[in-house]
Steps between C-alpha positions, in 0.01 A plus 500: 500500500317329783821312580675829565219631719474177697884487541504854634223427747673175612831683557320777696315248718818306574679820591218599729508163681874480546612865507839594650670840507864590443723783376626503145774710339422691178748384236368675190222693333342398173221594270234283349199517273342848460805663651418380852792505746592217731749453787687168501594355835680211663438331834614185680303222662700227678815614327352477149466813282166592340415777263186697429372827361239756599353825381723803511339843505766713345321824563457448875743222613837599642645150492849422380700184423612359834198617693286244677131432455271262690379205295248229568565145379334164516690288753417185294628669177712812550498555120141624559578840642403868482608838635284551811337818369388312184354222724279706721 
């Protein structure tokens, strides 16, 4: 359990130190545990594609597949990324 907490804190600290911003394209919507909804996105850094997901608020969001969202990513590890609104 402490490994998961420490790992999450380490990822957040690394993201804070090396944060970059870019646009991502929404490629899908999915659901997870407890019927939570997520948006799945794809973005490119130096020509390489990366994927991520973020919270989707189905009652208030008007997002569609193909729309763009701002994401933040760790310039040293772009796999460490979040939708900007989840990062704030």
